[in-house]
C-alpha positions in Angstrom: -242.2 -77.7 194.8 -241.7 -73.9 195.7 -239.4 -71.8 194.0 -237.2 -69.3 195.6 -236.2 -65.7 194.1 -232.8 -65.2 193.7 -230.8 -61.9 193.6 -228.2 -61.3 190.9 -228.9 -65.0 189.5 -226.3 -65.9 186.8 -228.3 -65.4 183.8 -227.0 -65.9 180.2 -227.5 -63.2 177.6 -230.3 -65.6 175.9 -232.3 -66.6 178.5 -234.3 -63.4 179.4 -235.2 -62.9 175.5 -236.4 -66.6 175.5 -238.6 -65.9 178.6 -239.8 -62.6 177.3 -241.0 -64.6 174.2 -242.6 -67.4 176.0 -244.9 -64.9 177.7 -245.9 -63.1 174.5 -243.4 -60.1 174.7 -240.7 -59.0 171.8 -237.5 -60.8 172.6 -235.6 -57.4 172.6 -232.2 -59.3 172.4 -230.3 -56.1 172.1 -231.1 -55.2 175.7 -228.9 -57.9 177.0 -226.3 -57.8 178.4 -226.6 -53.9 178.5 -229.3 -54.3 181.0 -227.3 -56.3 183.5 -224.6 -53.7 183.4 -227.1 -50.8 184.0 -229.6 -51.9 186.8 -229.0 -51.8 190.3 -230.0 -55.5 190.6 -232.1 -58.3 189.0 -233.7 -61.2 190.5 -234.7 -64.4 188.8 -236.2 -67.8 189.5 -235.1 -71.2 188.1 -237.3 -74.3 187.7 -236.1 -77.8 188.9 -234.8 -78.2 185.1 -232.5 -75.0 185.8 -234.7 -73.1 183.2 -235.4 -69.3 183.9 -239.2 -69.1 184.7 -239.2 -65.5 186.2 -237.3 -62.3 186.0 -237.5 -58.8 187.1 -234.9 -55.8 187.8 -234.7 -52.8 189.7 -233.0 -49.6 187.9 -232.5 -46.0 189.1 -232.2 -42.7 187.5 -229.2 -41.6 189.7 -231.5 -40.2 192.4 -232.7 -41.7 195.7 -235.2 -43.9 194.5 -235.4 -46.8 191.9 -238.3 -48.7 190.4 -239.0 -52.4 189.4 -239.5 -53.1 185.6 -240.3 -55.9 183.2 -241.7 -58.3 185.9 -241.8 -61.8 184.0 -243.5 -64.8 185.6 -244.1 -67.9 183.0 -247.4 -69.7 183.4 -245.2 -72.6 184.2 -245.6 -71.5 187.9 -249.1 -71.9 188.0 -250.1 -73.3 191.3 -246.6 -73.1 192.5 -245.2 -70.6 195.3 -242.6 -68.3 194.6 -241.0 -66.9 197.6 
């Protein structure tokens, strides 16, 4: 199965902290839902069980350009194609 990245996918406040922890990062639970209010857009991927397995977002500083940050892809995606 291939997975498709979806822009501004609905994500509950606890899903990104869980994904962060699964890949070995701090959960940073206080960042959510604030992050969703402050970034330009986010992208996510769900597996066939509807679990969030990839996440990233674009933010900007109020000027012309933005940047991607916290791109997370869980190892569950190994040997799968994300497009």
